[in-house]
C-alpha positions in Angstrom: 25.9 -6.6 17.6 25.6 -5.4 21.2 23.3 -7.7 22.9 22.7 -10.0 25.7 24.3 -13.4 25.5 22.6 -15.9 27.7 23.8 -19.3 26.4 26.1 -19.5 29.4 23.1 -19.4 31.7 20.9 -21.8 29.7 21.5 -25.6 29.8 19.9 -26.0 26.3 18.3 -24.1 23.6 14.5 -23.6 23.1 13.7 -27.1 24.0 14.8 -26.4 27.6 12.1 -26.9 30.2 12.8 -23.6 31.9 13.9 -20.2 30.7 17.2 -18.5 31.5 17.1 -16.9 35.0 19.1 -13.9 33.7 16.7 -13.3 30.8 13.7 -13.7 33.1 15.0 -10.7 35.2 15.1 -8.4 32.1 11.9 -6.5 31.1 10.3 -7.2 27.7 11.0 -3.7 26.6 14.8 -4.2 27.1 14.7 -7.5 25.3 12.9 -5.9 22.3 15.7 -3.3 22.2 18.2 -6.1 22.1 16.4 -7.8 19.3 16.6 -4.6 17.3 20.3 -4.5 17.6 20.7 -7.7 15.5 22.7 -7.0 12.3 21.5 -10.1 10.5 18.8 -12.8 10.4 21.4 -15.3 11.6 21.9 -13.3 14.8 18.2 -12.9 15.2 17.4 -16.6 14.9 20.3 -17.5 17.2 19.1 -15.1 19.9 15.4 -15.9 19.5 16.0 -19.7 19.9 18.2 -19.4 22.9 15.4 -19.9 25.4 11.6 -19.8 25.8 11.5 -16.3 27.2 13.3 -14.8 24.3 11.2 -16.7 21.8 8.0 -15.5 23.5 9.1 -11.9 23.5 10.0 -12.1 19.8 6.6 -13.7 18.9 4.7 -11.1 20.9 6.5 -8.2 19.4 7.2 -9.6 16.0 5.4 -7.0 13.8 7.3 -4.0 15.1 10.6 -6.0 15.2 10.1 -7.2 11.7 9.8 -3.7 10.3 13.0 -2.5 12.0 15.1 -5.6 11.2 13.6 -6.2 7.8 14.6 -2.8 6.6 18.2 -3.7 7.5 18.3 -6.9 5.6 15.8 -6.5 2.7 16.5 -3.7 0.2 13.3 -1.9 -0.9 11.5 -3.3 2.1 8.2 -1.5 1.5 8.0 -2.7 -2.1 8.7 -6.3 -1.0 5.9 -6.1 1.5 3.4 -4.9 -1.2 4.6 -7.6 -3.6 4.0 -10.3 -0.9 0.6 -9.1 0.0 -0.5 -8.7 -3.7 0.8 -12.1 -4.5 -1.0 -13.7 -1.6 -4.3 -12.2 -2.8 -3.9 -13.7 -6.2 -2.8 -17.1 -5.0 -5.6 -17.5 -2.5 -8.2 -16.6 -5.1 -6.9 -18.8 -7.8 -6.5 -21.6 -5.3 -10.2 -21.5 -4.8 -10.9 -21.3 -8.5 -12.0 -17.6 -8.2 -11.1 -14.6 -10.3 -8.4 -12.6 -8.5 -9.6 -9.4 -6.9 -8.9 -5.9 -8.0 -5.7 -4.8 -6.3 -4.6 -1.2 -5.4 -1.0 -1.2 -4.3 -1.8 1.8 -2.1 -4.1 -0.4 0.0 -1.3 -2.9 0.6 1.4 -0.6 1.8 2.8 -1.1 5.3 1.5 1.3 7.9 1.7 1.6 11.6 -1.4 -0.6 12.0 -0.5 -2.9 9.0 3.0 -4.1 9.8 3.9 -7.5 8.4 3.2 -10.5 10.6 5.5 -13.5 11.0 4.0 -15.3 8.0 4.3 -12.3 5.7 7.9 -11.7 6.9 8.8 -15.3 5.9 7.3 -14.8 2.5 9.2 -11.6 2.2 12.4 -13.5 3.0 11.5 -16.0 0.3 11.0 -13.3 -2.3 14.1 -11.5 -1.2 16.0 -14.8 -1.7 14.6 -15.0 -5.2 15.8 -11.5 -6.0 19.2 -12.3 -4.6 19.3 -15.3 -7.0 18.4 -13.0 -9.9 21.0 -10.5 -8.8 23.7 -13.2 -8.8 22.7 -14.2 -12.3 22.7 -10.6 -13.4 26.2 -10.0 -12.0 27.7 -13.2 -13.3 30.2 -12.3 -16.0 30.4 -15.7 -17.7 26.8 -16.7 -17.5 26.0 -18.6 -20.8 23.6 -17.2 -23.3 20.0 -18.4 -22.5 18.2 -17.2 -25.6 20.5 -16.7 -28.6 20.2 -13.2 -29.8 18.6 -11.9 -26.6 19.8 -11.4 -23.1 23.0 -13.1 -21.9 25.3 -12.5 -19.0 28.4 -12.1 -21.2 29.2 -8.5 -22.1 26.7 -7.2 -19.7 29.3 -4.8 -18.3 30.8 -1.5 -19.6 33.9 -2.3 -21.6 36.1 -0.4 -19.3 35.2 -2.6 -16.3 36.4 -6.1 -15.9 35.1 -7.3 -12.5 36.9 -10.3 -11.0 35.4 -13.6 -12.4 33.0 -15.2 -12.0 30.9 -12.6 -10.2 31.5 -8.9 -9.8 29.6 -6.0 -8.4 28.2 -3.3 -10.8 29.4 -0.4 -8.7 32.2 0.4 -6.4 31.7 -0.9 -2.8 30.0 1.5 -0.4 27.3 4.1 -1.2 27.4 3.4 -5.0 26.6 -0.2 -4.5 24.0 0.5 -1.9 22.1 2.8 -4.3 22.5 0.2 -7.1 21.2 -2.7 -5.0 18.2 -0.7 -3.6 17.1 0.2 -7.1 17.8 -3.3 -8.5 15.7 -5.0 -5.8 13.0 -2.3 -6.0 12.6 -2.8 -9.8 12.3 -6.6 -9.3 9.6 -6.2 -6.6 7.8 -3.6 -8.8 7.5 -6.2 -11.6 6.1 -8.7 -9.2 3.6 -6.1 -8.1 2.6 -5.5 -11.7 2.1 -9.2 -12.3 -0.3 -9.5 -9.4 -2.1 -6.2 -10.1 -2.9 -7.0 -13.7 -3.6 -10.8 -13.2 -7.3 -10.1 -12.8 -7.5 -8.2 -16.1 -5.7 -10.9 -18.1 -7.6 -13.8 -16.6 -11.1 -12.2 -16.5 -12.2 -13.3 -20.1 -11.7 -17.0 -19.1 -14.0 -16.9 -16.0 -17.8 -17.4 -16.2 -19.9 -14.3 -15.7 -23.6 -13.6 -15.7 -23.0 -10.7 -18.0 -21.9 -12.9 -20.9 -24.3 -13.6 -23.7 -24.7 -17.1 -24.9 -22.4 -16.4 -27.9 -19.7 -15.0 -25.6 -20.0 -17.9 -23.2 -19.5 -20.3 -26.2 -16.4 -18.4 -27.2 -15.1 -18.5 -23.6 -15.5 -22.3 -23.5 -13.9 -22.7 -26.8 -10.9 -20.7 -25.6 -10.6 -22.9 -22.5 -10.8 -26.0 -24.7 -8.0 -24.7 -26.9 -5.9 -24.0 -23.8 -6.5 -27.4 -22.5 -5.4 -29.0 -25.8 -2.3 -26.8 -26.0 -1.3 -27.9 -22.5 -1.4 -31.5 -23.6 0.2 -30.9 -26.9 3.5 -32.8 -27.2 4.6 -31.2 -30.4 7.8 -29.0 -30.5 5.8 -25.8 -31.2 2.6 -24.8 -29.5 0.0 -22.7 -31.4 -3.4 -21.8 -30.0 -5.3 -21.6 -33.3 -8.0 -19.2 -32.3 -10.7 -18.3 -34.8 -11.8 -14.7 -35.4 -14.9 -15.2 -33.2 -12.6 -15.9 -30.2 -10.4 -13.0 -31.0 -13.3 -10.6 -31.2 -14.5 -11.9 -27.8 -11.1 -11.2 -26.2 -10.9 -7.7 -27.8 -14.0 -6.7 -25.8 -11.8 -6.7 -22.7 -9.6 -3.6 -22.7 -6.4 -5.5 -21.7 -6.7 -7.7 -24.9 -7.5 -4.7 -27.1 -3.9 -4.3 -28.0 -4.5 -1.2 -30.2 -6.9 0.4 -27.7 -9.6 0.7 -30.4 -12.2 0.9 -27.6 -10.3 3.7 -25.8 -10.6 2.0 -22.4 -6.9 1.6 -21.5 -7.2 4.5 -19.1 -9.6 2.5 -16.9 -7.2 -0.5 -16.9 -3.8 1.2 -16.5 -4.7 4.5 -14.9 -4.9 3.5 -11.2 -1.6 1.6 -11.3 0.1 4.5 -13.1 -1.0 6.8 -10.4 0.6 4.6 -7.8 3.7 4.2 -10.0 4.1 8.0 -10.4 3.9 8.4 -6.6 6.5 5.7 -6.1 8.9 7.5 -8.4 8.4 10.8 -6.7 8.9 9.3 -3.3 12.1 7.7 -4.4 13.2 11.0 -6.0 12.8 12.8 -2.6 14.7 10.1 -0.7 17.5 9.5 -3.2 20.8 11.4 -3.4 20.9 14.3 -5.9 20.7 13.3 -9.5 22.7 14.5 -12.5 20.6 16.6 -14.9 20.2 15.6 -18.5 22.0 18.8 -19.5 25.2 17.5 -17.8 24.6 14.1 -19.3 24.2 15.5 -22.8 27.4 17.5 -22.4 29.2 14.4 -21.3 28.0 12.6 -24.4 29.2 15.3 -26.7 32.6 15.2 -25.1 32.9 11.5 -25.4 31.8 11.4 -29.1 34.9 13.4 -29.9 37.0 10.6 -28.7 38.0 7.9 -31.1 37.3 4.4 -29.9 37.2 2.0 -32.8 37.2 -1.0 -30.5 33.6 -0.5 -29.6 31.0 -2.6 -31.4 28.1 -0.2 -31.2 27.7 2.4 -28.5 24.4 3.5 -27.1 22.2 5.6 -29.4 23.2 8.8 -27.6 26.9 8.3 -28.3 26.6 8.6 -32.0 23.8 11.1 -32.0 23.4 14.2 -29.9 20.5 14.2 -27.5 17.5 16.3 -28.5 17.2 19.8 -27.1 16.6 20.2 -23.4 13.1 19.4 -22.4 12.1 16.9 -25.1 11.6 14.1 -22.7 9.6 16.1 -20.3 8.1 19.0 -22.2 4.7 17.3 -22.5 4.7 16.1 -18.9 2.1 18.0 -17.0 2.1 16.0 -13.8 5.0 17.9 -12.2 8.4 19.4 -12.8 11.0 18.3 -15.4 13.0 16.6 -12.7 9.9 14.7 -11.5 9.1 13.7 -15.1 12.7 12.4 -15.5 12.4 10.4 -12.3 9.3 8.7 -13.6 10.9 7.9 -16.9 14.0 6.5 -15.2 11.9 4.2 -13.0 9.8 3.1 -16.0 13.0 2.1 -18.0 14.4 0.3 -14.9 11.1 -1.7 -14.6 11.2 -2.7 -18.3 14.9 -3.6 -18.1 14.2 -5.8 -15.1 11.2 -7.5 -16.7 13.3 -8.4 -19.7 16.0 -9.9 -17.6 13.8 -11.9 -15.2 12.1 -13.8 -18.0 15.5 -15.2 -19.0 16.3 -16.5 -15.5 13.3 -18.8 -15.3 12.3 -22.0 -17.1 9.4 -24.4 -16.7 9.8 -27.2 -14.2 10.0 -30.7 -15.5 6.9 -31.7 -17.4 5.5 -28.2 -17.6 5.0 -26.6 -21.0 4.0 -23.2 -22.4 3.9 -19.8 -20.6 6.1 -18.3 -23.3 9.1 -20.4 -22.2 11.0 -22.9 -24.1 9.3 -26.2 -24.5 12.4 -28.3 -23.7 14.9 -26.8 -21.2 18.4 -28.0 -21.2 19.1 -30.8 -18.6 21.5 -28.7 -16.7 18.8 -26.1 -16.1 16.5 -28.6 -14.3 19.0 -30.1 -11.8 20.0 -28.4 -8.5 22.9 -30.0 -6.7 21.9 -29.0 -3.2 18.9 -28.1 -1.1 16.3 -25.7 -2.5 13.6 -23.3 -1.3 10.6 -21.8 -3.0 8.9 -18.4 -3.4 5.4 -17.6 -4.5 5.1 -15.2 -7.4 2.8 -13.8 -10.1 5.2 -12.9 -12.8 4.5 -9.9 -15.0 3.9 -11.3 -18.5 2.8 -14.7 -17.2 -0.1 -13.5 -15.0 -0.6 -16.9 -13.2 0.1 -18.2 -9.7 3.5 -20.0 -9.7 6.1 -21.2 -7.3 9.8 -20.6 -8.2 12.2 -23.3 -7.1 15.7 -22.0 -6.4 18.9 -23.1 -4.7 19.0 -22.5 -0.9 22.5 -21.1 -1.5 21.7 -18.1 -3.7 25.4 -17.7 -4.7 25.0 -21.0 -6.8 22.1 -19.7 -8.8 24.3 -18.8 -11.7 24.9 -22.5 -12.3 21.2 -23.3 -13.0 18.1 -21.7 -14.2 15.3 -21.1 -11.7 12.3 -23.4 -12.1 8.7 -22.3 -12.3 5.9 -24.7 -11.3 2.2 -23.7 -11.6 0.1 -23.7 -8.4 -2.7 -26.2 -9.1 -6.2 -25.1 -8.3 -8.1 -27.3 -5.9 -5.1 -29.5 -5.5 -5.8 -31.2 -8.8 -2.7 -32.7 -10.4 -4.1 -32.8 -13.9 -6.8 -30.2 -14.2 -6.5 -30.0 -17.9 -7.9 -33.5 -18.4 -11.0 -33.1 -16.3 -13.8 -31.7 -18.5 -16.0 -31.1 -15.5 -13.3 -28.8 -14.0 -13.8 -26.4 -16.9 -17.4 -25.9 -15.9 -16.5 -24.0 -12.7 -13.2 -22.3 -13.5 -10.5 -22.2 -16.1 -7.4 -24.4 -16.2 -4.0 -22.9 -15.5 -4.0 -20.3 -18.1 -1.2 -19.8 -20.7 -1.8 -16.1 -21.1 1.5 -15.6 -23.1 0.1 -18.1 -25.7 -3.1 -16.1 -26.0 -1.2 -12.8 -26.3 1.0 -14.3 -29.0 -2.0 -15.2 -31.1 -3.5 -11.8 -30.8 -0.2 -10.0 -31.3 0.5 -11.8 -34.6 -2.8 -10.7 -35.9 -3.3 -7.3 -34.3 -2.4 -5.2 -37.3 0.7 -4.1 -35.5 3.9 -3.5 -37.5 5.9 -6.5 -36.2 7.7 -7.9 -39.2 11.5 -8.0 -39.1 11.8 -5.6 -42.1 9.5 -3.1 -40.5 9.1 -1.7 -37.0 9.2 -3.8 -33.9 6.3 -3.2 -31.5 7.1 -4.0 -27.9 5.6 -7.3 -26.7 2.0 -7.2 -25.4 2.7 -7.0 -21.6 4.6 -3.7 -22.2 1.4 -2.0 -23.4 1.3 -0.7 -19.8 4.4 1.3 -20.5 3.3 2.2 -24.1 0.2 3.8 -22.6 2.2 5.6 -19.9 4.8 7.0 -22.3 2.1 8.0 -24.8 -0.4 9.7 -22.6 1.9 11.3 -20.0 5.0 12.1 -22.1 4.0 11.9 -25.8 6.9 9.4 -26.1 7.3 5.8 -27.2 10.0 3.2 -27.2 12.5 3.6 -30.0 11.2 1.7 -33.1 14.4 -0.4 -33.2 14.7 -1.2 -29.5 13.0 -4.6 -29.7 14.8 -5.7 -32.8 16.6 -8.8 -31.6 17.9 -10.5 -34.7 21.5 -9.4 -34.6 23.5 -9.8 -31.4 25.9 -7.3 -30.0 25.0 -4.5 -32.5 21.4 -3.8 -31.7 19.7 -1.3 -29.4 18.2 -4.2 -27.5 21.6 -5.6 -26.8 22.7 -2.2 -25.5 19.5 -1.8 -23.4 19.6 -5.3 -21.9 23.3 -5.0 -21.0 22.9 -1.8 -19.1 24.0 -2.8 -15.6 24.6 0.8 -14.8 21.0 1.7 -15.4 20.4 1.4 -11.7 23.3 3.8 -10.9 22.6 7.3 -9.6 24.7 9.1 -12.1 28.4 10.1 -12.8 29.0 11.1 -9.2 28.0 7.7 -8.0 29.6 5.5 -10.7 33.3 4.7 -11.1 35.3 6.5 -13.7 34.7 5.0 -17.2 36.3 5.4 -20.5 33.0 6.2 -22.3 29.5 7.2 -21.5 27.3 4.5 -19.8 25.4 6.0 -17.0 22.3 7.6 -18.5 18.8 7.0 -17.2 17.8 5.0 -20.3 15.7 7.7 -21.9 17.9 7.7 -24.9 15.9 4.6 -25.9 12.7 6.7 -26.1 11.5 8.9 -29.0 8.6 11.2 -29.7 5.3 9.4 -30.1 3.8 9.0 -33.6 0.7 6.9 -34.3 1.5 3.4 -35.5 0.8 2.3 -39.1 -1.7 -0.5 -38.7 -2.6 -2.9 -41.4 -5.0 -5.9 -41.6 -3.4 -9.3 -41.9 -5.0 -12.6 -42.4 -4.3 -15.4 -39.9 -1.0 -17.2 -40.6 -0.2 -15.0 -43.6 3.5 -15.0 -42.8 6.0 -17.5 -41.6 7.9 -17.5 -38.2 11.0 -16.2 -40.0 9.1 -13.0 -40.8 8.2 -12.4 -37.2 10.2 -10.6 -34.7 11.6 -13.4 -32.5 11.1 -11.3 -29.4 7.3 -11.9 -29.8 5.7 -14.2 -27.3 6.5 -17.9 -27.7 8.7 -17.8 -30.8 11.9 -19.5 -29.9 13.2 -21.1 -33.1 17.0 -21.2 -32.9 17.4 -20.5 -36.6 15.3 -17.3 -36.4 17.4 -15.6 -33.7 20.4 -14.7 -35.9 
């Protein structure tokens, strides 16, 4: 950094009674330029706290300085800002016991007149720290399996790469890693944005409304009572036990109409998808050139001719040729084939990130539900050093939470990150106060509600049949169906058998954030596609009626919400 060093002229730091004479003689414009030369936050804080004059200039010009410095230290800076603002809207509403507002990410983007203030910048740093912790866990070679049969850190890497233990980078240093990290962090912030944007839709049925009939209001109160009881349930398995009347009430809300029988998913998902498409196209224009699917398919054909018996199970495209050119974008009418591919790539990255983030977080001590294991391991709940927190609304959870994490992000591979719900009105035990239910709902266990609906939705979700993606991913089901005539591969979410499933291949794709062959190190076999080999042409699902509890947990896909019996994972 080329900057002014005034410690020699100041008798003490910020607590000094007078400012540095040398700094006083420098104009504010020059000092602002000096601030912008900082290469790290440590340099910024050191300079800012040197004397009162520098501190005053920083505070006065913080918004413009934050944008310039922030882009240097926070990958995907604009998405981080949107995530912070969307999260703040949800937290402030739920803290007052109010239904979160409708959120349009376009309204939250940083512009010349909407630069982040100092408070927002601090929250961005907290969220950035959380993503760095997630990145460390993602890059940790020997991270123990969290959910047997699901995502684990071991074998996350292509078999031709053995990064130095315990932590290695997914790409070669330099431009390849810069591209990888920008996309990795961007995908994480996108999932946080999705959680905040759809929080209102998932929580709306539980809030009172003048539009509800007396029967609907009774169903709403019954749902709240079931949630209150489940929150206090000390048994090893939590079941909501909704009756058909409560399920019918929920299905009147499009987000809980899992089969879109009302045909209203467009109104729920359409606005966000419009923003998502624009995000993908903006990234396409700013990214380095991509490798076309034609070249990728030719690469696969060349690799399939090589014998490699040591591989457990390659990606689907390694055994089977890709479909003819244009399959993945021939129905896309929103732009060119290249633009359609860019959207698909970003969608697959977002799903991949969502699936990984959920394995990094467990409930804090004494907290149950939220689709997480009831009893975390002791080592997961104990940090050995100081901690810090970040406010989030996680996709799939759709509730206001604070994530506790180690202050030293490099140690996050040793412990799980802890989630604590943000209590409304400062109540420590809102579930046990019946009067509280009159005004607003308790902290909602949306995953538990989705589990009940999912098990009885008529979807094909038995282990000997197809495996419908879990409910939160209906956003991407809709996107793929209506804009590409595609769907997830019917075996993608089959998670019973480790190491030889498509889900294992999909969840272990560290290179899914790479740009392509020209930005990835030389590998012995193909592992740098954009993930669209896990997509197939859409075909209407075969739905069937099922009575409540007409099959055992062993018959369910263990990837469904809340089913974490160890003996069903193998």
